[in-house]
N, C-alpha and C positions, 0 to 999 in steps of 0.2 A: 735207618731209621729207629732200629731200637737203641742207638746210644742217646738218641734224643729222649725218648719217653720218660725217664728219670725228672731230667729239666724241664719236661714240660706239665710234669705232674705239679711241680714247685709255683705256676703260675698260675693266680688264684680267680683272674678274668675269665671268667669260658670264652667271651670272643678273642678276648690276646691271644690264648693258649689253641684255640680253633685257626685261629690266623697264623698263626707261628705254623701251626701240623701244616697245613694248604702252603703253605712256603715251602717247608722244608719237603713236604713230598712234590712238590714241583721240581723243586731242584732234583732231586735224584729221581725223576721220572726222566727229566728233560739232561741231565749228565749222571747217568749210573753210571759210569766208571770214576766218581769222587768218591771219596771214603770221610765217613764222617769223624768224628770225635771231639771230646766236651777238655777245655784246659783254659786255664784261668777263668773257670767256671763260664765259659762261653763255647757255645756252637758252632764247630769248624767243620768246613770242608776244604780236604785235601787231596792232591792229586801225586803219586810219586815221593811221598811227602815232603811234599813243600805245602806252604799255605796258598788257598784259592779263596776263601770267602770266608767273613767271620759273622756272625748276626747274636746281637746281645740286645737284652730290654731294660726300659725304664719306664718308668708312670706313664709319660704321654705319649712314648716312640718307643719303635725296634729300631735299633742302628746297625746299619752297614754296614763293613769295614772290610774293604775288596785291597788293602795297602796305598801308599802314598800314589806311586805311579799310576795302574790303576782309576783312583781316583779324579786322581788333577787328568786324564785323559777325557772321562767321560763330566767333568766337571762342568761345562757346559748344559749338556744335557740333565744333567741335575738341578742346575739353577731355572733352568728353562721348565722342569717339570713343576717348582715350586719345591723342592725338597730341602730343610736346613744343612747346612754341613759343618763340621769344622776341618782343618788338615787333614786327619784320616777317619772319618766318617762322614755319612749319609744318615739324617734321620727321617724314619716315614712314621708319621705321625697316626695311632691307631686309627684314627676317622680318615686318616688318607686311606685311596687304592695305590696298592704294590705297582709299580709298573713292571711287566714282568719282560717286558721286549731291554727296557735297561738293564736287567737285572744278567738277562741271556747273552745279554752282548759284554757285560763285564766278565764272566765266569770263562766265554772263548775267549777273550782278551788275554786273561790272565793266564788260561789253558796254553794259549797258545807261546806267549811270553814267556814264562815259565818253564815250557816241554824241557828244556838242559840244565832247569835249576837243581843242582842237588841239595840246596841250603833250606831249611823249613821259610824262613823272610828274606827279604830279599835285601 
């Protein structure tokens, strides 16, 4: 979590900062095997040197980047929940609840699917 503290200090809105801090803490408590890093000004979670999940922020939302293969697998769930998305990310508005079940499923999928990956990206 220390890796992300400096990133969090640059988020001016207290509610947004607290929501992100809670999200980061939840991910690390559920998946203590994950490593944290900042790359391309984005908090990222990695495992054995490969990308698992990235989080970025915007004025009206936070964006979750699980890579395209994972996003496509969970696209029906993302749409059912009502999150907007592009080909690479899905957005959670600051006013929306975070669906932790979806995130847990996505992280688990990426950990299993990328277990033997030796590169950062798919």
